[in-house]
N, C-alpha and C positions, 0 to 999 in steps of 0.2 A: 331244348328247342321250344321256343315260344309258340303258342297256338296262333293260327291265322284264321281267317273267316271260314275256311272249309272244315276245320277240325275244332270241336268244342274244347274248352279249357280242360286240362287234365286235372287240375286241382279242385274243381268244383265238388266232386264227390268225396275227396279226401278231407275237406275242411269241416265236414259235419261230424260233430261229436255225438256219439250215441247217448241216449237219455240215461241209461244205466250208469255210464261212466260219469256223467255230469252229476247225478245224484250222489254217487260215491265220493266225488270231490267235495261236494257240499257237506256230506256227512263228516268227512275228514276234517274240514275246516271247523265244524261245530265241535268235534271231539278235541281238537287242539285248543279251542277257546275254553272249553269246559275244564280241561286238564290244567291249563295255565292259570285259570281263575281259581281253581281249588287249591293248587299247590302254592300259588302266589299269596292267596289269602292266609293260608296256614303259616307261611313265612312272615308275612306282614304282622300277623297277630302275635306270634310267639318268638320269632327269630331264634328258634331252638332246633336242634338236630332231629330229635326223636319225632315230634309231631309232623315235621315236614316229610320225613321218610314214611311215616305211617299213612299220611294222607296220600302220598304218591302211590304207595302200594295198594291202598284202598281204591283209588281211581283206576289203577291198572286192573285190579280184580273186577271192578264194575264193567270195564271195557271187555274183559275176557268173558264175563257172564253174559253180556249182551251178544257177543259173537257166538257163544255156545247156544244161546236161546233162540236167536233169530237168524243164524247162519249167514247166508250171503246178503240178506237184506240189511245187515248192520256192519258189513265189513269195513266200510270207510270210517264209520264212527268208532269202531273198536280199534282200528289201526291208529287213528288220530289220538284217541285217549291213552292207549297203552304206551305208545312210543313217546308222546309228549310228557305224560306223567312221570315216566321213568327218567327221561332226560332232565326235565325241570326239577324233579326231586333231587337228582344228583347234583345239579348246579346249585340249587339253594342249600343243599346240605354242605357242599364244599364252601359256599360263601358263609354259612353259619360257623364252620370250623375256622375260617379266616377271621371272622368277627370275634370268636372266642379267644383266638390266640393273640389278637391285637389288644383286646380289652382285658 
């Protein structure tokens, strides 16, 4: 039902995003960029399996350490770093194996 002049719009209060959620979304984006940059740089420099996996595990460990150290203040950052590092590490490792088998 659409609001008329007598009743205020029902979606006015629903569209406000809490500050904490906005900060966590920003932290998640930063974590994703950091993880892709680190793992991507390792792949670009070495194009080898072991360094890519080691960098991915290191970035995930840093994300885990940040979560354990700062708890809820770094949840978005840790979630972005851990998930993206492991996903990117797996993708680049698989691509390294494809390059190895082709070459």
